[in-house]
N, C-alpha and C positions, 0 to 999 in steps of 0.2 A: 456400092459406089454412087449410085444415083442419090441415095439419101444423104450420103456424106457431102456430095457436091451441093445439094440444096441447103444443107446446114451452113456450109461455108459461104454460099452466096447470101444467105439471110444475115449472117454475121457481118459481112462486108458492107451490106446496105445500112445496117444499124450504126456501124462505126462511121460511115460517111455522113449519115444524118447528124450524128453527134458532133463531128468535126465541123459541120457547116454552121453550127451555133458559135458566133463570135464572142470573144470576151466582153466586148462592149455591150452586147445583148444581155449577157449574163449580169453584168454590172447594172444595166438599166432595169432589169427585172428585180434584182436585189434592192436597188434604190427605190423602185416603185413600191415594193412590199414594205421597205423600211419607212418610207414616207407615209404610207397608209397606216402603219402601226403607230407612228409618231402622231399623225393627225388624229387617229382614234384616241390616243392617250391624251392629247391636248384637249380634244372635245370632251373627254371624260373629266379632265381637270377643270375645264370651264363650267361644265355642268355641276360638278361638286362645289365649285366656288359660288355659282349662282344659287345653289341649294342652301349654302351657309350665309348668303347675302342677307343683311339685316333689313333691307327695304325701309330705311329710316325716312319718314316723310320730311324731316328737317332738311334733307339734301335733294328732295325731288321738287325742284322749283323751276321746271322747264317753262311753265305757264305763268310764273310770277314775274312781276316787273323787276328788271335789274336795279332800278333805283331803290326799291324796297330792300333788296338784298344788300346793296352798298350801305344803306342807312343802318341796317341791323349790324353789319360788320363795323361801322364807325362807332356805334354805341358799345359794342363788345370790346373794341380797342380801348375806349375810355375806362370801362369796367376792369379790363385786364390790368392796365397800368395802376389804377387805384387799388385793386386787390393785391397785386404783387408788392407794392410799397407798404400798404397797411399791414398785411400779414407778416411780411418780413420784419417790420418794426415790432410787432407783438412777439414774434418768436425770439428775436434778439433781446427784447426787454425782459422776458421771462428768464432766459438762460444767463443773462448778464447781471441780473439783480437777485441777490441771494434771498431777500425778503419775499420775493414773488415765487420762490420754488416750493410752493405748497402743492399737495396733490390736486387741489381744485384748479390752480393756475397751470399746472402741467397738463391737465386735461384740456384746458382752454388752448394752450399752445399746440396740443395735438389736433384740435379742431382748426387752428390757424394753419397747421401744416397741410391739412386736406384742402383748405381754401387756397393756399399757396400753390398746391398741385393743380387746382382748377385753373389758376391764372397762368401757370407755366406750361402745362401740358394740354389740358382739355380745350381751353379757349383758343390757343394758337392753332391747334389741329382743326378746330371748328372753322376758324377764319381761313386757314389755308385751303381746306377741302372745299369750302363754300365758294371761294373765289376761283379755284381751279375748275370746279364743275360748271362755272359760268361759261368757260371756253372749251369744255370737253363734254361729249355725250357718250363716252365709252362706258358700257355697263361693267366691264371688268375693273376698270379703275375705280368706278363708284363703289363696287363691292369691297375692294381693298380699303378705300377710304372709310367706308362705313364700319368695317371690322376693326380697324385701328381706333377710330374715334369711339365706337361703341365700347370697346374693351377699356379704354382709358376712362371714359365717362362713367360707366357702370362701376368700375373699381373705386373711383374717387367718391361718387355719390353714395355707394354702399358704406364706405369708410366714414363719410360725414354723418350719415344717419345713425350708424352704430355708435359713433363718438358722442353725438348729442344724447342718445339714449343712455350711454354709460355715465355721462355727466349728470343726468337726472337721477340715476341710481346712486351715484356718489353723494349728491345732496340729500337724498333720503337717508343714507347711512349716517351722514354727518348730523342730522337732526334726531334720528331714531336712536343712535348709539353715540351721542355726543361726548360721553365720558371715555369711551374706548375707541373713538374714531381714529385717533392718531396711531394706534397700534394695529388697527384693521387695514386702513388704507395708507400705504407709504408710497413715496416717490418711485422707488424701484419697481414696485408692483404696478404702478400706473404706467410706467414706461413699457413694462412687459405686456400689459393689456393693450396699450396703443399699438404695439408691434403686431400682436395677434389680430387686432381689428383690421390692420392693413392686409395681412395674409388672408384673412377671411374675405375681405372685399375683392382681392385678386382672384381667389378661388371661385367666388360667385360670378365674377365677370367672365371667366373662362368657361363656365358651364355652357354658355351660348355656343361655343365653338365645338365642344366634344359631346355635349348631351342633347343639343337641339333646342329649338325655340320653345317647344311645348314645355319641356322640363324647366328651362330657364324661367319662363313666365310664371310657372307654378311656384318655383322656389322663391323668386323675387317677390311675388305677391304675398306669399306666406311670411317672408322676412319683413316686408314693409308693415304688414298687419301686426306682426309680433312687436316690432319696435314702437309703433304708434300706440298699441294697446298697453305696452309696458310703461311708456311715458305717461299715459293718461292715468293708469293705476297709481304709479309712483307720485305723480303730482297731487292726486287726491289724498294719498296717505301723508304727504308732506303738509298739506293744508290742515288735515285733521291733527297731526302732531303739533304743529305750530299753535293752533288754537288751544290744545290741551296744555301745552307748556305755558302759554300766556295766562291761562286761568290759574295754573299752579304758582306762577310768579306773582300774580296779583294777590293770591291768598297767603303767600309766604314772602314777606318783604326781605327776609334774610337771604333769599336766593339771589337778590340783586346785590347784596352786600358781599357775598362770597364769590362773585364774578360769574356765576352760572347764567344770570339774566343777560349780562353783556355778551357772553359767548353765544347764547341762543339768538340774540339780536343779530349778531354777525352771520350766523348760519342762515337765519331767515333772509337776510339781505342777499346772500349768495344764492339761495334757493330762488328768489325772485329774479335774479339775473339769469339763472338757468332757464326759468320759465320764458323769459324774453327771447333768449337764444333759440329755444326749441320752437316757440310759436312763430317767430319770424321765419325760421326755416320752413315750417309748415305752410306759412303764408306764401312763400316763394315757390314751393313745390305744388301748391294747389292748382295753378294753371296747367301743370303737366298732368295731374290726375284728371282734370276736366278734359284735356285733350285726348287722353286715353279713352275716356268714356265716349266722347264724340266719335273717335275713330272706330270704336266697337260698334256704334250704332249706324254710322254713315258710310264707312269705307266699303267699297266693292258691292254696294247695293244699287239696284237700278233706280234711276231717277235722282241720284246724288252725284252726277258727274262733275258738277261745278265744285262740290266739296272736295272730291278726290283730286281734281286738277288744280284748283286755285286756292280755296280757303284752307284746306288742310296744311299745306306748307307754310302759309302765313301764320296760322295758329301755332304750329310747332316751333317755328323760328322765334315767335314772340315769347312763348312759354319757356323756351330754352334760354333766352336772354334774361328773363326774370329769375330763373334758377341761378345763372351766373351772377346776377345782382346780389344774391345772398352772400357770396364769398367776398364781395367788395364792401358790403355794409356791416359785416360782423365786427371788424376791428373798430368801427365807429361806435357800436354798441358797447364793446369792452371799455373803450376810453370814456364813454359817457357815464357808465354805471360804476366803474372802478377807478377811484381817485388815484390810488398808487400806480395802477397800470397806466393811467393817463400821464402822470408825471414821468414815469420811466420811459414811455414811448416818446415823449417830448425830448428827453435827454438823448435817447437813441437817434432820433431824427436830427437833432442838433449836431451830434458827433458825425453822422453821415454827411451832413452838409458841409461841416467844417473841414473834413478830410478831402472832400472834392474841391 
């Protein structure tokens, strides 16, 4: 009996202690644990976001004069409008003029599409993010901005570089296989290649998000080196082929009479135009390459605090603006070097003005 009474007393005490716990206390405990878990989850998300943050120096202008940032934005607005109008005119001129729908012109219109994307997507995001960051110091927002801008910028820049490389290869095929060129390179194939270039550019840009900075830098470095090496080799081969054909034409006057000399002269002119487009792109991208080298040498090194805080953002903003300048000036090169393109663009602009 004594043991049974002790057991009953112990049971009543435990029951009373449980009943003393109020529902509000249970809810508070649950809420505290839930908030702790949510806070830990948010902290993990923030940490993951900061790990994927691009840390683009072009947006790190806390110590840069606001007047300089506004000046850069004003220049980019002018370049944006010029690029949008010029590249739209080139695209419409090619697709509305049947005589311009050759593979070479379709490739140029593909390059104009990449330049148009710079004016419509990349530059507006650059302008918006730069001006917004002047009034906000939030690291999370900056990471979001950098990821969006970086993905757009890397996609379009990769597509632009691959398109210019493809144009150089196309001109090599036109001179090397001038008799079979029309059967090798056709407009449907050019459209297919252009679409694949855009898909490849998007894939390379997303590498940064799911493969990490290290893999992205290695892949992009190898890709840029491959494109530049390919263009250099192809241009040298074009130069050799043109000189050889010129010697053959001079030795065989009949070649001019049957039209081969005229065809080669046309291919030579388009090859020179491809050279101009390629080397102007290289000229505009050279400041970015220099900025990368300077960043490798000076960033995060003792004794170079002024570079990291002041000069680096200025250099990156200036070099980015020069890259955007490439998209605005390409249509001027097309119209300067290609008479038929120039006339078609004039007609297109005249129609656009008359409609308005």
